mmCIF file of the C-alpha atoms, coordinates in Angstrom:
data_MODEL
# 
_entry.id   MODEL 
# 
loop_
_atom_site.group_PDB 
_atom_site.id 
_atom_site.type_symbol 
_atom_site.label_atom_id 
_atom_site.label_alt_id 
_atom_site.label_comp_id 
_atom_site.label_asym_id 
_atom_site.label_entity_id 
_atom_site.label_seq_id 
_atom_site.pdbx_PDB_ins_code 
_atom_site.Cartn_x 
_atom_site.Cartn_y 
_atom_site.Cartn_z 
_atom_site.occupancy 
_atom_site.B_iso_or_equiv 
_atom_site.pdbx_formal_charge 
_atom_site.auth_seq_id 
_atom_site.auth_comp_id 
_atom_site.auth_asym_id 
_atom_site.auth_atom_id 
_atom_site.pdbx_PDB_model_num 
ATOM 1  C CA . MET A 1 1  ? -29.302 22.256  -85.157  1.00 0.00 ? 1  MET A CA 1 
ATOM 2  C CA . GLN A 1 2  ? -26.736 24.422  -86.904  1.00 0.00 ? 2  GLN A CA 1 
ATOM 3  C CA . SER A 1 3  ? -26.693 24.561  -90.653  1.00 0.00 ? 3  SER A CA 1 
ATOM 4  C CA . VAL A 1 4  ? -23.943 22.584  -92.313  1.00 0.00 ? 4  VAL A CA 1 
ATOM 5  C CA . ILE A 1 5  ? -22.266 22.593  -95.699  1.00 0.00 ? 5  ILE A CA 1 
ATOM 6  C CA . VAL A 1 6  ? -20.116 20.136  -97.584  1.00 0.00 ? 6  VAL A CA 1 
ATOM 7  C CA . CYS A 1 7  ? -16.387 20.913  -97.589  1.00 0.00 ? 7  CYS A CA 1 
ATOM 8  C CA . ARG A 1 8  ? -15.095 21.286  -101.129 1.00 0.00 ? 8  ARG A CA 1 
ATOM 9  C CA . GLY A 1 9  ? -11.714 19.958  -100.105 1.00 0.00 ? 9  GLY A CA 1 
ATOM 10 C CA . CYS A 1 10 ? -12.602 16.655  -98.453  1.00 0.00 ? 10 CYS A CA 1 
ATOM 11 C CA . GLY A 1 11 ? -16.376 16.282  -98.775  1.00 0.00 ? 11 GLY A CA 1 
ATOM 12 C CA . ARG A 1 12 ? -17.176 16.114  -95.086  1.00 0.00 ? 12 ARG A CA 1 
ATOM 13 C CA . THR A 1 13 ? -19.957 18.141  -93.566  1.00 0.00 ? 13 THR A CA 1 
ATOM 14 C CA . ILE A 1 14 ? -18.860 21.173  -91.574  1.00 0.00 ? 14 ILE A CA 1 
ATOM 15 C CA . GLU A 1 15 ? -20.673 23.979  -89.831  1.00 0.00 ? 15 GLU A CA 1 
ATOM 16 C CA . ARG A 1 16 ? -21.516 26.854  -92.135  1.00 0.00 ? 16 ARG A CA 1 
ATOM 17 C CA . ASP A 1 17 ? -19.781 29.354  -89.823  1.00 0.00 ? 17 ASP A CA 1 
ATOM 18 C CA . PHE A 1 18 ? -16.366 27.667  -90.116  1.00 0.00 ? 18 PHE A CA 1 
ATOM 19 C CA . ILE A 1 19 ? -13.798 29.549  -92.161  1.00 0.00 ? 19 ILE A CA 1 
ATOM 20 C CA . TYR A 1 20 ? -11.529 26.505  -92.519  1.00 0.00 ? 20 TYR A CA 1 
ATOM 21 C CA . CYS A 1 21 ? -12.477 22.849  -92.620  1.00 0.00 ? 21 CYS A CA 1 
ATOM 22 C CA . PRO A 1 22 ? -11.355 21.224  -89.355  1.00 0.00 ? 22 PRO A CA 1 
ATOM 23 C CA . TRP A 1 23 ? -10.684 17.967  -91.228  1.00 0.00 ? 23 TRP A CA 1 
ATOM 24 C CA . CYS A 1 24 ? -8.563  19.057  -94.198  1.00 0.00 ? 24 CYS A CA 1 
ATOM 25 C CA . GLY A 1 25 ? -7.905  22.775  -93.644  1.00 0.00 ? 25 GLY A CA 1 
ATOM 26 C CA . HIS A 1 26 ? -9.583  23.862  -96.876  1.00 0.00 ? 26 HIS A CA 1 
ATOM 27 C CA . SER A 1 27 ? -10.466 27.561  -96.759  1.00 0.00 ? 27 SER A CA 1 
ATOM 28 C CA . LYS A 1 28 ? -13.934 28.881  -97.525  1.00 0.00 ? 28 LYS A CA 1 
ATOM 29 C CA . ILE A 1 29 ? -12.612 32.425  -98.047  1.00 0.00 ? 29 ILE A CA 1 
ATOM 30 C CA . ASN A 1 30 ? -13.045 33.843  -101.552 1.00 0.00 ? 30 ASN A CA 1 
ATOM 31 C CA . GLU A 1 31 ? -15.046 30.873  -102.788 1.00 0.00 ? 31 GLU A CA 1 
ATOM 32 C CA . ASP A 1 32 ? -17.895 31.250  -105.156 1.00 0.00 ? 32 ASP A CA 1 
ATOM 33 C CA . ASN A 1 33 ? -20.884 29.205  -104.169 1.00 0.00 ? 33 ASN A CA 1 
ATOM 34 C CA . THR A 1 34 ? -21.855 28.191  -107.678 1.00 0.00 ? 34 THR A CA 1 
ATOM 35 C CA . GLU A 1 35 ? -20.948 24.519  -107.294 1.00 0.00 ? 35 GLU A CA 1 
ATOM 36 C CA . SER A 1 36 ? -24.103 22.440  -106.970 1.00 0.00 ? 36 SER A CA 1 
ATOM 37 C CA . PHE A 1 37 ? -24.515 19.405  -104.763 1.00 0.00 ? 37 PHE A CA 1 
ATOM 38 C CA . GLU A 1 38 ? -24.456 17.234  -107.866 1.00 0.00 ? 38 GLU A CA 1 
ATOM 39 C CA . GLU A 1 39 ? -21.036 18.602  -108.811 1.00 0.00 ? 39 GLU A CA 1 
ATOM 40 C CA . VAL A 1 40 ? -19.783 18.068  -105.257 1.00 0.00 ? 40 VAL A CA 1 
ATOM 41 C CA . PHE A 1 41 ? -21.046 14.490  -105.178 1.00 0.00 ? 41 PHE A CA 1 
ATOM 42 C CA . GLU A 1 42 ? -19.618 13.747  -108.630 1.00 0.00 ? 42 GLU A CA 1 
ATOM 43 C CA . ARG A 1 43 ? -16.235 15.019  -107.473 1.00 0.00 ? 43 ARG A CA 1 
ATOM 44 C CA . LEU A 1 44 ? -16.496 12.964  -104.286 1.00 0.00 ? 44 LEU A CA 1 
ATOM 45 C CA . GLU A 1 45 ? -17.392 9.862   -106.279 1.00 0.00 ? 45 GLU A CA 1 
ATOM 46 C CA . LYS A 1 46 ? -14.299 10.380  -108.429 1.00 0.00 ? 46 LYS A CA 1 
ATOM 47 C CA . MET A 1 47 ? -12.178 10.734  -105.292 1.00 0.00 ? 47 MET A CA 1 
ATOM 48 C CA . GLN A 1 48 ? -13.708 7.557   -103.857 1.00 0.00 ? 48 GLN A CA 1 
ATOM 49 C CA . ASP A 1 49 ? -13.155 5.677   -107.123 1.00 0.00 ? 49 ASP A CA 1 
ATOM 50 C CA . ALA A 1 50 ? -9.508  6.727   -107.172 1.00 0.00 ? 50 ALA A CA 1 
ATOM 51 C CA . SER A 1 51 ? -9.132  5.678   -103.550 1.00 0.00 ? 51 SER A CA 1 
ATOM 52 C CA . ARG A 1 52 ? -10.764 2.310   -104.247 1.00 0.00 ? 52 ARG A CA 1 
ATOM 53 C CA . GLY A 1 53 ? -8.443  1.815   -107.209 1.00 0.00 ? 53 GLY A CA 1 
ATOM 54 C CA . GLN A 1 54 ? -5.425  2.449   -104.996 1.00 0.00 ? 54 GLN A CA 1 
ATOM 55 C CA . GLN A 1 55 ? -6.797  0.058   -102.370 1.00 0.00 ? 55 GLN A CA 1 
ATOM 56 C CA . LEU A 1 56 ? -7.334  -2.624  -105.015 1.00 0.00 ? 56 LEU A CA 1 
ATOM 57 C CA . VAL A 1 57 ? -3.777  -2.260  -106.254 1.00 0.00 ? 57 VAL A CA 1 
ATOM 58 C CA . ALA A 1 58 ? -2.451  -2.559  -102.693 1.00 0.00 ? 58 ALA A CA 1 
ATOM 59 C CA . LEU A 1 59 ? -4.625  -5.622  -102.031 1.00 0.00 ? 59 LEU A CA 1 
ATOM 60 C CA . GLN A 1 60 ? -3.437  -7.239  -105.265 1.00 0.00 ? 60 GLN A CA 1 
ATOM 61 C CA . GLN A 1 61 ? 0.172   -6.703  -104.223 1.00 0.00 ? 61 GLN A CA 1 
ATOM 62 C CA . GLN A 1 62 ? -0.556  -8.271  -100.817 1.00 0.00 ? 62 GLN A CA 1 
ATOM 63 C CA . LEU A 1 63 ? -2.258  -11.229 -102.488 1.00 0.00 ? 63 LEU A CA 1 
ATOM 64 C CA . ASP A 1 64 ? 0.688   -11.703 -104.811 1.00 0.00 ? 64 ASP A CA 1 
ATOM 65 C CA . GLU A 1 65 ? 3.087   -11.673 -101.841 1.00 0.00 ? 65 GLU A CA 1 
ATOM 66 C CA . LEU A 1 66 ? 0.910   -14.153 -99.943  1.00 0.00 ? 66 LEU A CA 1 
ATOM 67 C CA . ALA A 1 67 ? 0.721   -16.448 -102.976 1.00 0.00 ? 67 ALA A CA 1 
ATOM 68 C CA . SER A 1 68 ? 4.505   -16.326 -103.284 1.00 0.00 ? 68 SER A CA 1 
ATOM 69 C CA . GLU A 1 69 ? 4.948   -17.131 -99.591  1.00 0.00 ? 69 GLU A CA 1 
ATOM 70 C CA . LEU A 1 70 ? 2.432   -19.966 -99.856  1.00 0.00 ? 70 LEU A CA 1 
ATOM 71 C CA . ASN A 1 71 ? 4.295   -21.418 -102.825 1.00 0.00 ? 71 ASN A CA 1 
ATOM 72 C CA . THR A 1 72 ? 7.551   -21.221 -100.868 1.00 0.00 ? 72 THR A CA 1 
ATOM 73 C CA . LEU A 1 73 ? 5.980   -22.950 -97.873  1.00 0.00 ? 73 LEU A CA 1 
ATOM 74 C CA . ALA A 1 74 ? 4.463   -25.672 -100.034 1.00 0.00 ? 74 ALA A CA 1 
ATOM 75 C CA . LEU A 1 75 ? 7.814   -26.271 -101.762 1.00 0.00 ? 75 LEU A CA 1 
ATOM 76 C CA . SER A 1 76 ? 9.553   -26.338 -98.397  1.00 0.00 ? 76 SER A CA 1 
ATOM 77 C CA . ALA A 1 77 ? 7.031   -28.855 -97.053  1.00 0.00 ? 77 ALA A CA 1 
ATOM 78 C CA . GLU A 1 78 ? 7.516   -31.070 -100.102 1.00 0.00 ? 78 GLU A CA 1 
ATOM 79 C CA . MET A 1 79 ? 11.301  -30.978 -99.710  1.00 0.00 ? 79 MET A CA 1 
ATOM 80 C CA . HIS A 1 80 ? 11.101  -31.983 -96.037  1.00 0.00 ? 80 HIS A CA 1 
ATOM 81 C CA . LYS A 1 81 ? 8.968   -35.068 -96.649  1.00 0.00 ? 81 LYS A CA 1 
# 
């Protein structure tokens, strides 16, 4: 098994020999290797939290639209009785 590292750009595991991450294109050239795994995981958690926040906002907008459509349908059904 080849040794792998965590990409500092996207957080995916890549082979240590790669110069660029095949997923996000982040370059390993001229990087200092002082960042610990804890720092990497903290940064990834922040990225995930931000992504979850964006997903929650999008879901809330979809729910609001569905509620509006449901209200319209209910009103339409009441008018056609």
